[in-house]
N, C-alpha and C positions, 0 to 999 in steps of 0.2 A: 196537405197540398202536394200534388205530384209535380216533379220537375219535368219541364218540357225537354225532349230530346232535341239537340241541335242538329238540324238537317243541313248538310253542306249543299251549297248552290252549285249546280252543274255549270260548265262553261257556256252552255247554250242559253244563258240568261237573256241575251240580247234578242232572242227569238220568242221569249215568253211575253204573254200579254201583261198589261198592268194589273189586271185582276189576279192572274196567276202569281205574280210577284207579291201582291198584297197578301194572298192566301199563304204563300211560303213564309213571308215575314211574320204573319200571325202564328204560324207553326214553329217559328224559331230558326228558320233557315238562315245560315250565315251568309251575308252578302245580298239578300233579296231586297231589303230596304235601300241599301246603298246603290243597287242597280236602278231602282226607281228614281233616286235622287240624281244620279248621273244622267238619266234619260230626260228628266224634266226640269233641272235646275236653270238652264238657260232660258227656256220659255217662261218659267215662273218669274225670273228676274226681269225679263223684258216686259211682261205684263205689269209688274209692280212699278217699273220705271215709267211706263206710259201713263199709269194712273197718278203717280206721285210727282213725276217730273224732277226727281232728285236721285242721284246715284246712291248716296249714302242711305237715304230713307228706303229706297227700293231694295237695297241689300238687306237692311233690317227686316223689311216686310217679307222678303223671300225666305230669309232664315227662319223667321217666326212661322211662316207657312209650312216649312218642312218639319219644324218641331211639332206643330199642331197635327200635321199628317201622321207623324210617328205616334202621337197620342191616340190617334183615331184608328190605328191598325187593329186593335182587339175588337172594335165595333164594326169594322168594314164588312159590308155585304156585297160580294161580287155580282154586279148587274151590268157590267159593261159601261159604267158611267164614271170611271175613274178621272178622266180629264175634266169633266164638269165639276166633280168634287174638288179637285185640286184648284181649279180657277175660283170656285166659290170660297174656299179657304183663303186663297191669296187676296181676293177682293175684300173679304172681311178683315184681314190683317191690314190692308191699306187703309180701309175706313177707320179702323181702330187707331192707327197712327195719326190720321188727320184729326180724329176726335180728341186725341190726347193733347191737342193744341200745340203740337210741335210745329213750328213754322216750316212750311215747305219752302226750302231755299234751293231754287233751281241751280244746282251745282254744275260746273262744267267738267266734263270728263277730261282726263289728261289728253292734250292734243296729240293726234297721231302725226307722224312725220308727214308734212305736206310740202309740196314743191312751192306753193304760194302761201306764205304766212298770213297775208292779208285775207285771202279766201278762207283760211281756217278761222281767223278771228270773226269774220262775218258769219260763218256757219255757226260758231259757238254763240254769237249774239242772237241769231235767229232761233236757235234752240232754247235759249233762256227766255226769249219773248213767248215762244210757243208754250213752254212749261208754265210761265206765269198766267197766260191766257187759259190754259187747261185747268189750272188750280182755281180759277174764278168761276168755272162752270158749275152748275148744280150737280150734285152727286149722280143723279139719274142719267145725265148726259155724259159726264166724265166716265161713268162705268161702261156704257155701251161703246163709247169711242175707244176706250182702252181695250175692250174685248175685240173690237173690229180691227183696229190698227196696231194694237200691241200684241194680241194673241192670234191675229189673222183668222178670226172665226167668220163663218158665213152668218148672214142674218138669221137663218134658221137655228144654227148652233147657239147664237146669242139668245134667241127667244127661249130655247130649251134651257139654257143656263140660268137665265134670270126669271123664268116662269111667267113670261108675258107673251102676248100674241106678236107675231112677226110684224104686223102693222105698227104696233107700238114701238118696236125696235127701230123700224125704218124712220118713224116720225122723230124719235129721240135722236137718232144719228143725224138726220137732216137738220133738226133744230139746233143740236149741239155744234155742228159744223158751221151753221149760219151765225151763231153767236161767236164762235171762234174767229170767223172772217171779219165780223164787225169789230171785235176787240182788237184784232191785228191790223185793222184798216185795209183789208184786202177786198177789192171790188169783186163781186161775183157775176 
């Protein structure tokens, strides 16, 4: 077995594409994978939080996502689909956490300093209600809503990501939001 030469990552790593960074990581470039993690950790955590509704579970899912991505490095084929791959891994990690029968306990983030403590309490309560309502949605609805509102994807990007027609995506988002409104008692 030959030892891979460690290729140092140049300072212009912020200008490199995700595919380039994955290629460099596969070749053993120091810092290539870390650059990918820095670039995508916030959006991955946000997507996991939108899906799971719990900060601690989202952190677990996001960390598991990045570990799985690291394991995937040797098999990665650069085709310009890195963001879709990362979202697919993240959603799979979220589903695995839900399936493992860990209770989704909508935690409250540490309150930010607010001028009006009552408004902060109301905001936190609304967030808990929304998280509970999201956790009651069927997986197919929760998934597209998380991609739309957690990852800010367009309908076409969601369709490409889940491998369904755009009409199906629109229908699932519409139905999911309708169920959320009903659960939350919001008139439409």
